[in-house]
C-alpha positions in Angstrom: 113.6 235.5 -263.0 115.5 237.6 -265.5 114.7 237.0 -269.0 117.1 235.1 -271.6 119.5 237.2 -273.5 118.6 237.3 -277.1 121.8 235.4 -278.1 120.9 232.8 -275.8 117.5 232.3 -277.2 118.9 232.2 -280.5 121.4 229.6 -279.8 118.7 227.3 -278.1 116.5 227.6 -281.3 119.5 226.8 -283.6 120.7 224.0 -281.5 117.4 222.1 -281.6 117.3 222.9 -285.4 120.7 221.4 -285.9 119.9 218.4 -283.7 116.8 217.7 -286.2 119.0 217.9 -289.1 121.7 215.3 -287.6 118.7 213.0 -286.5 117.4 212.9 -289.9 121.0 212.3 -291.5 121.9 209.6 -289.2 118.4 207.7 -289.5 118.5 207.7 -293.2 121.8 206.1 -293.2 120.7 203.5 -290.5 117.6 202.8 -292.5 116.8 204.6 -295.6 113.7 206.4 -295.8 113.4 207.0 -292.0 113.7 210.5 -290.3 114.0 209.8 -286.6 116.2 207.7 -284.4 113.1 205.7 -283.3 112.0 205.2 -286.7 115.5 203.9 -287.8 115.9 201.6 -284.8 112.7 200.0 -285.5 113.4 199.8 -289.3 116.8 198.2 -288.5 115.2 195.6 -286.2 112.7 194.5 -288.9 116.1 194.1 -291.1 117.6 191.9 -288.6 114.5 189.9 -288.2 114.6 189.2 -291.8 118.3 188.3 -291.9 117.7 184.9 -290.7 120.7 183.2 -288.9 122.0 184.4 -285.6 125.5 184.9 -287.4 123.9 187.3 -290.0 122.0 189.0 -287.2 125.0 189.4 -285.0 126.9 190.9 -287.9 124.3 193.6 -288.7 124.3 194.5 -284.9 128.2 194.6 -284.8 128.1 196.9 -288.1 125.8 199.1 -286.4 127.8 199.5 -283.3 130.9 200.2 -285.2 129.3 202.9 -287.4 127.8 204.7 -284.2 131.1 204.4 -282.4 132.9 205.8 -285.3 130.6 208.9 -286.0 129.9 209.8 -282.4 131.6 213.2 -282.8 129.4 214.1 -285.6 126.0 212.7 -284.4 124.0 213.3 -281.2 124.2 210.1 -279.6 126.4 208.2 -277.3 126.9 204.4 -276.6 125.8 203.0 -273.4 126.8 199.2 -273.8 127.5 196.8 -276.5 129.3 193.6 -277.0 128.8 189.9 -278.4 130.6 187.4 -280.6 130.1 185.9 -283.9 126.6 184.4 -283.1 125.2 187.0 -280.6 125.5 190.7 -280.4 123.9 193.5 -278.3 123.8 197.1 -278.6 122.4 200.1 -276.2 122.8 203.7 -277.0 121.2 207.0 -276.3 120.2 209.8 -278.6 119.4 213.5 -278.6 116.3 214.9 -280.4 114.6 218.3 -280.6 111.0 217.6 -279.2 108.4 218.4 -276.7 108.0 217.5 -272.9 107.6 213.6 -272.4 104.5 213.9 -270.2 101.2 214.4 -271.9 99.5 217.8 -271.6 102.8 219.7 -271.0 103.5 221.8 -274.1 107.1 222.6 -273.8 109.7 222.6 -276.3 113.3 221.2 -275.3 115.7 218.3 -276.0 114.7 214.6 -275.2 117.2 212.1 -274.4 116.1 208.5 -275.1 117.4 205.1 -274.8 117.5 202.3 -277.5 118.7 198.8 -277.5 118.8 195.7 -279.6 119.7 192.2 -278.6 120.5 189.3 -281.0 121.2 185.9 -279.0 122.7 182.8 -280.0 119.4 180.8 -279.7 117.9 183.1 -282.4 115.8 185.3 -280.2 115.9 188.9 -281.0 114.7 191.8 -279.1 114.7 195.6 -279.3 113.2 198.8 -277.6 113.4 202.3 -279.0 112.2 205.7 -277.3 112.8 205.0 -273.7 112.9 208.5 -272.1 116.2 209.1 -269.9 116.1 212.9 -269.8 114.3 216.0 -270.9 116.0 219.5 -271.1 113.9 222.6 -271.5 114.6 225.2 -274.1 114.9 227.6 -271.3 117.5 225.5 -269.7 119.7 225.3 -272.9 119.4 229.2 -273.2 120.6 229.4 -269.5 123.6 226.8 -270.3 124.5 229.2 -273.3 124.3 232.4 -271.0 126.2 230.8 -268.2 128.7 229.1 -270.4 130.0 232.2 -272.3 129.3 231.4 -275.9 128.7 227.9 -275.5 129.4 225.7 -278.5 127.2 222.9 -280.2 129.9 220.3 -279.2 130.1 221.4 -275.6 126.3 221.8 -275.2 126.2 218.1 -276.5 128.8 217.1 -274.0 126.8 218.6 -271.0 123.5 217.0 -272.3 125.1 213.6 -272.7 126.3 214.0 -269.0 122.5 214.7 -268.2 121.6 211.5 -270.0 124.1 209.6 -268.1 122.7 211.0 -264.9 119.1 210.1 -266.0 120.5 206.3 -266.7 122.0 206.2 -263.1 118.8 207.4 -261.2 115.9 206.1 -263.3 115.5 203.2 -261.0 116.8 204.5 -257.6 114.4 204.2 -254.9 116.5 206.8 -253.1 115.8 209.6 -255.3 112.3 209.0 -255.9 110.3 212.5 -255.7 113.8 214.1 -255.3 115.6 217.1 -256.9 118.4 216.5 -259.0 121.5 218.7 -259.9 124.8 218.3 -261.7 127.9 220.4 -261.5 129.4 221.0 -265.0 132.5 223.3 -265.0 131.2 226.6 -263.3 127.5 225.7 -264.0 124.8 224.0 -262.0 122.2 222.1 -264.1 118.9 221.8 -261.9 116.1 219.7 -262.3 114.0 216.7 -260.8 113.0 213.0 -261.4 109.7 212.7 -262.9 107.9 209.4 -262.9 105.2 207.7 -265.1 104.7 204.3 -266.7 105.8 204.5 -270.4 103.7 202.5 -272.8 105.7 200.3 -275.4 104.9 201.0 -279.0 103.2 198.1 -280.6 103.3 196.4 -277.1 99.4 196.8 -276.4 99.1 197.3 -272.7 102.7 196.6 -271.8 104.4 199.2 -270.0 107.6 199.9 -268.3 109.5 202.4 -266.1 109.0 205.9 -267.7 111.2 207.7 -265.0 113.5 210.4 -266.5 115.6 213.4 -265.4 113.6 216.7 -265.9 116.1 219.6 -266.2 114.7 223.0 -265.6 117.4 225.5 -265.7 121.2 226.1 -265.2 122.5 228.4 -262.5 126.0 229.9 -262.0 127.4 227.6 -259.3 129.4 230.4 -257.6 125.9 232.1 -256.9 124.0 229.2 -255.5 123.8 229.6 -251.7 122.1 226.2 -251.2 124.9 224.0 -249.9 122.9 220.7 -250.3 122.3 221.6 -253.9 126.0 222.3 -254.7 127.1 219.0 -252.7 124.6 216.8 -254.7 125.9 218.3 -258.0 129.4 217.5 -257.0 128.8 214.0 -256.2 126.4 213.6 -259.3 129.3 214.7 -261.5 131.6 212.2 -259.7 129.1 209.5 -260.4 129.0 210.3 -264.0 132.6 210.5 -264.4 133.0 207.0 -262.5 130.2 205.7 -265.1 132.4 206.9 -267.9 135.4 204.9 -266.8 133.4 201.5 -266.5 130.8 202.2 -269.4 128.0 199.6 -268.2 124.4 200.0 -267.5 124.2 196.9 -265.2 122.0 197.2 -262.3 124.7 196.7 -259.7 126.9 199.5 -261.1 124.0 202.0 -261.6 122.5 201.3 -258.2 125.9 201.6 -256.5 126.6 204.9 -258.3 123.0 206.4 -257.6 123.6 205.5 -253.9 126.8 207.9 -253.6 124.6 210.8 -254.7 122.8 212.7 -251.6 119.0 212.9 -251.7 117.8 216.5 -252.2 114.0 217.4 -251.8 112.5 219.0 -254.9 112.8 222.8 -255.2 109.6 224.6 -256.2 111.4 227.8 -256.8 113.5 225.9 -259.5 111.2 223.2 -260.3 107.7 223.3 -261.7 105.2 220.7 -260.6 104.3 218.7 -263.7 101.4 216.2 -263.5 102.8 212.6 -263.4 101.1 209.6 -264.7 100.8 207.2 -267.7 102.0 208.6 -271.1 100.2 207.9 -274.2 103.2 208.2 -276.5 106.4 206.2 -276.2 
C-alpha cells in the first residue's frame, strides 16, 4: 500500500483538530461549561428533568432542535429524526468527533460518528441516550478521501462522513449484513469498511447494554480502479439507500430494514479490512 501524500496527512490532522474546536463550541452553547457532544446532551437532559412540566420540557427540546437545524452547516452534526407538539417532543441526531477506535484495545485515531436522542412525553416521562456509535472512520481513510477527492474541502469531507453515518444507521440492526463488508460509492471514490459488532454499555446504566454495531471504515479507493464488481455494485446500492433515506428522513425500523435489504451482502475482504477484536466495550 502506497503511503499517504504529505498534504493528505496534514488534511486529516487538521480536519480532526477542527472537529474538536467545533464540538467544544457547540457543546458550550448547548450546555455552558461542557466540551463534548455527549457531555452537552447529558447536561441538557438534566436541565429538562428540572424543568418540571411537560410543556416546559417539550419547549426546551424544540428549542434545541431548532438551534441544531439552523446551524447544521456550521457544525459537525446532522439531524436524524425529530417532532412533537406542545406537551411532547423528541429529537434524535448524530455528531462527528475526533477520537479513537470504539473497541477497547485498539489504539487508532479517527472520527467517531455517534447518535444521541432526547424524548419528553405527554405523561411526564423523559428519556435520553448519548454516545451510541454509528461509525468510525480511520485517520488513514480520511487521508485517502483527501487524496482521491482532489483537494477535498472540510465541508465536503463532512458530507461524505454524514453519508457514512447514515449507512451506519441503516445497517446496524441488519441481520443480512452481519460479519459483512460494506462499501459506499461517493462521487468517484469507493469508501470501504465492514460492520463491527459488540455490546455497548450504557453510561450510568450499570450492567445495561445495547446493540453497539458500527460501520468501521478502513480506506477509500478510486472507484475506476476497483476490479471487484461485487464491491462496486454494493457501493452503488448503498449510495441509493442513503439517498432514499435522505428523502424520507426517518429512523423507524421498517424503513431502515427495508433500505438495508436493498444493499447486496458482501463478505469481508481481509486485504482491505483488518480483523479487530469484537466484544463488550467498557466505554460508551
